[in-house]
N, C-alpha and C positions, 0 to 999 in steps of 0.2 A: 449531553446526557443520552443514554441509550435506553430504549424502551425495554421494559421487563416482560418476560413471558407471563401470561395469565396464571394466577395461582389460586388454589382452593385453600382458604385459610379459615381458622376459627374466629369467633367473635373476639376472643381474648387476643389473638394475634393482630386483629384489625385495630383494636384499641391501643395496642403498643405503638402505633404510629402517632407520636405526639405532635407531629407537624400537620395533622389534618386541618383542613380549612374549607369553608363554604364561600365561594366568590359572590360578590355583590349582585351579579347579574342573574343568579339563580332565583327561581320563584320562591315565594314564602312557603313556610311549612304549613301544609293544608290537609294533612291526614286527619280523618274524622274518628270519632269513637268507634265506629263500625270497623274501620281499617285496623285500628289498634287491637280491638278484641279478636278480630280474625287472626292476626299475627300471634297473639297470645294463645289462642286455641290451637293453632298449628304447632306451636312449641310443645304444648301439653300433650296433644294427641300423638306426637311423633317422638316423645321422649324415650320410648323403648327401641327406637331405631338406632342403627349404628351411627348414622349421620343424617342431618337434615339441611338441605340446601336452601338458602334464603334469597338467592338472586345474585345479580352482578353489580359490582361497584366499579364505576369507571372514574379514574383519577387523572388529572393533569399535573405532572411534576413540573412545577414552575419555580423560577429563581426570582425572589423578591427581596431586595436589599441584601444581596449576598447570602440569603438563606433559602434552603430548599423547602418549598411548601407543596403539600399534596392537596390540590383543589378538587373537590368532588364535582364531577361533571354529570354523573348519573348515579342515583341511589341515595341522594341526601335525605329524602323523606324516610326511607327505611333505616338509614344510619342514625338519624336523630331519634327515631322511635326506639331503636335498640339501645341507644344511649340512655333514654329515659327509663327503659326497663332495668338497665344496669344500676342506675341511680336509685330506683325504687327498691331493688334487691338489697343494695347497700344500706339504705335507711331502715329497711324492715328487719334485716338479719345481722346487723352490725355487731350485736352482742352475742351471737351464737358462736360457739367454739368452732364448728365446722367451717364457718365463713372466713376464718382468718386467712386462708390461702387465696381468697378472692379479693382481699381488701385493696390490692394495688391495681385491680382491673377496671379502673374508671375510664370512661370515654373522654378523650381530649376535647371532643365537641362540646362538652358541658362547660368548658372554660371560655367558650366564645360568647361574645355579646351580640344580641340580636336587636337591631333597632326597628325592625318592621313590626307594626302593631299586630298584624294578622299572625305572624310567627309567634310572637309573645303570647297572644291569647290561646292559640292552639297548643303550644307547648305546655302551658299551665293546665289547660283543661284535660289534655291527654295524660299528663302526669298523675292527676288525681284518679283517672280511670285505671291507670296501671297500678297505682298504689293499692287500690281496692282488690285488684285481681291477683297481684303478686303475693298477697297475704296467704293465698291458698297454695303457693308453691311449697314443695318439700325439697329436701336436700338433693334428691336425684334429679329433680327438674332444674335446679340451679346448676348442678354439675353438667347436665345436658346442654343448657343454654350457653355456658362459657366454653365448653370443650367439644361439643358435637354439632352445634349450629354453625354453619359455615357459609361463606360467600365466595363468589368468584371475584378475585381482586385483580383488576387490570390497571396498570400504571403506564401512562403514555406521556412522552415529553413534548410532543407537538400538539398544540391545542386544536388545530384543524383535524388531525387524525383522531384525537380524542372524541370530538363531536361526530366524526364520520363513523367511529365505532359505535357510538350511542345510536346513530341512525340505524345501522345494520342490526343492532341487537333488538331494537324496539319496533322495527317496521312491521313485524308480524305479531307483536304483542296485543293484548286485549285491554290493557289498563291505561293506555295513553290515548289522548285525543289526537287527531291528525295535526292540529296546530302545535302540539308538543314537539313533533318531528320537525315542523317548520321552524320553531324557535331554535332548535339545535342547529339546523342547517344554516340559518341566517346569522346566528352567533358565530358559527364557524367562519362565515364570510367576513366577520369583523375581527379577524385575528390581529390586524394592525391597529385596531382601536384600543384605547386605554380601558381599564376596568371601570373607571368613572363614566366613560362614554357608553359602555355596554349597559351599565346600571341605569343610566338616564333613559336609554332607548326602551328598555323593557319595563320601566316604572308603571306606565299605564296598563300594560299587559298583565303585570303581576297583581296589581291592585284591583283588577276587574275579576268578578266572580267567574270561575272557569266555565260554568254552565252558560253564563251570559256571553262569554267569549266564544263558546262553541256555537251558540245561536247566531252571533255576528258573522261567523265564517259560513256556516251551512245555510242559513236563511237569507243572507244578503250578499256577501262578497263572492262566494262560490257560485251562487245562482246567477247573479248578474253577469259575472265574467263568462260563464258557460252559455247562458241563454243568449247573450249578445252575439255569440258565434254559432247559434243554432244547435247547441249541444245539450244533452240531458244534464240535469243538476238535481236529480231526485234525492240522492244521498251523498254527503261529503265523507269520504272514507280515507284511510291512509294511502290508498292507491291513487288518490286524486291530488296529492300535495304538490305535484309538479305544476299545477295551475298557478301556484304562488311562488314559483321559482323562475328567475329570469337571467338578467345580465349582471356581471360584475364589472364595474366601470374601468378598473385598471387591468382587465384581462379580457379584452374583446377583439383582439387581432386587428384593430383599426377598422372594423366594419362601419360602413357609411351610415347605416340606420341608427347607430349608437350615438352619433354626434349630437343630435338634438337633446338626448338624455344627459350627455356630458355637459353641454352648455347650461341646461337648467340646473343640474346638480352643482356645478362649480360656481355659477353665478349666485345661486342661493347661499352657498357657503361663504363666498366673498362678501356679499351684502350683509349677512348676519354677523360676520367677524369684524366688519369695519368699525373703527373707533367711534364714528359718528353715532352708532347704535347706543353707545353709552350716554349720549346726550338726548337723542330723540326717543329712545326706548322702543323703537319699532322692530318688528321681526317679520321677515318674509318667509311664508310657508312654501315648501316645494309645491309646484302646480300639479298635483295628482289628478289622474283620471281613472275611473273605475276599471276601464278596459285596457289600460296601458300595459306595456311590457313591464314586468316587475323588475325593480332594481334591488339586487340582493344586498343583504346586510342592514345598515342603519335605515335606509329609506323604506325597507319593508316594514319595520316596526313603526315608523312614522306614518306609513300608509294605513296600517291597522288602527293606530290611534286616531288619525284624522277621520276615517270613515266610521269608527265606533261612535264618535261624537255626531257625525252627520246622520247616522241611522237614528239616534235618539231624537234628533230634531224632526225627522220625518215621521217617526212613530207618534210623536206628540203634536203632529200637525192639527189634528182635530181639536186639541185642547188649547190651541193658541190662535183662536179665530181672530182676535183683535190684531195680532201681528200680521196675519195673512191679509186682513182687510186693508192694511197699509200698502200691500203690494197689488191689491185688486181695486181698480178704480170704481167699479160698479159693485157696491156692497150688497146689492140684491141678486148678484149672480147665483146661478144654480149650483156652482161649485161649493159655496158655503153650506147650502142645504144638504148637499151630498156628504160633506165632511161631518156635519152634525148627525146625519142619519147613521153613518158608519160607526159613530161613537155611542149610539143610543138604541138601535133596533135590537129586539129581544134575542135574536138568534146569533148575534155576533160572536159568541164564544163557542159555538159548535165547532167541531174539528174541521169540517169542510169550509166553514165561513172563515176560520183562522187561516187556512191555506190561501183562500181568495184574498183576504186582507193583506197577507204577506206579499203576494205578487203585485198587488196595488201599490204597496209601500215601495217595493223594488222599482216599479215603473217611475214613481215620483222621484225617488233617489237618483236613478239613472238620468232622468231628464234634467233635473236641477243641476246635477253634477256637470252636465255638458252645456246646457243653455241658460242656467240660472232661472229666474222667475218670470221670464218673458212669456206673456199670455198664460200664466199658470192657471187662471180660472178656466180657460178653455181646455187646457190639458187635463185637468182633474176630471172634467166631465167625460172626455174621450176615453181616458183610462178606466173610469168607472164602468162605462158601457162595455168595453172590451173584456175587462177582467170579470165582471159580475154576470156576464151572459151565461157561463156554465152553471152558475149557482141557480139561475132561473130555469134553464133548459133541462137540468138533470135532477133526478130524485136525490142523489147524494154526490158530493164532490170529493174525490180522493186525491192523494198527493200526485199520483200518476197523471190525473186530469190536468192539474195545474202545471206540472212539468212539461207535458206535451204542448200546452198553450204557450208557456214561456219560451220553449225551444223552437216554436213554429217559425219557419223561414219567412213567413208573411206577417209575423207578429211585431209588436211594438219594440221589442228589444233589438231585433235586427235592424228595424227601421231607424231607431235612434243611433245605433252604432254607425250606420252608413250615411247618415244625414250630415250635410255641411251647413244647413240652416234648418229652420223648423217647419218649412212648408210641407216636407214629406210626412211629418207627424200629423199635420192638420188636414192634409189631403187624403190620408189613408181612409179607405172605405170601411165603415162599420156595418155589420150585418143586422138585419131585423131578427128579433128573437121570438121563438115560439115557446112559451112556457110549458114546462112539464105539467101534465094534467092536475096532479095534486097540489102543485105550487100555487095555482090561481086562487084557491080557497084557503091555503095554509097561512095562518096569521104570522108565522115566522118569516115567510118570504114576501108577504103582501106589500110591506113598505118599499121593498126594492122594486117590485113590479110596478108600483104606482109611479115611481120616478121614471122608470123605463117608458111607461105609458105617456107621461107628461112630455118626454123628450121624443116621442113618436118612434120608439124602437121596439114596440110590441106589435107582432102580426095580428091583424084582425081575425 
């Protein structure tokens, strides 16, 4: 197959491709009512223009069971919405004489079956929105939609090149999260995997709310990976995605440092595919570490899934005191009082306090990821003193304050990264705190100061 030159085609011509398909690894259809109405407004407002460009559609020309299929790599959200608009126009104007010439311009995507609940729900909801809006279309608007609304149509036969094109087209865009670019990159690295394997890898990713996924990356994964190296992690942007790109195991030039990753990877694969797993039902997870070199492709998606679950455990630490007591021999330890305080003090939802709680959670996650629950009660106290010191010392805590603390070469993140046992964590000196004047009498910070005072970390 030979790649075709990008074309600018009408919606009508796009719909003439009866072999359009959406691969299973694509994310669910998640356009909201706001997205749909904005597109409809754009069509109405520009209907007096010669043409109106609706964006780029990137397709992978794939051979499946001796049939050529055009799989949408980029643009499925827009194409599905355009298909719903076409269906709504058909249902609304089917009996009008002028519409006879458009009767055959149905989208082939409407013939597809969608098993994902999120996709089903959003398709139904958005179709009702579109139906209400399309009633206000006139003949000229419908003519403009079919004949003057156009897309850049890019058909590529190599799946890796298709995703690479997606990367280059969207790296400067404003509508994608950084993790969308990472998804494209790591799917491209899975060119040798089957469609079923790709779909299984992105299942957790796609079923997770995108805003929640965004917070997982920027508040935890990105910050811990950067802070552990003494780097800023104030904002996670598209220019930072290389933090989550690493090695491709079958293309490493035999570098020595890759051997350990290869052994872990192939042993895990061998163990899980052994026939004995059909009997004992056991499964071995890849031994991930938060600061490890990233393994491209399948392991990246497993990495995100694994730490998405670990983050939820840490965030709910304070709500699972009974479980924690099982890991702490002395149930009267100060650690439990601190966890209860962090879940209850009045100012915990202030912006600055949320920043502080986030870095506290990051400390716990990073420590547990490396050392497990060894002396977790002592660790909680030490992290609390280190992290909440700025909250007591300053009138207000900004994101930059927390970023500087996390990236500090003498901070806990660098200490944990470079430690081969826990003594460096426990021997690290913690400073005595001088509270900001107003904080001593402030009811919002008083509970924190009282704990600092009990632990003898408040200057007289």
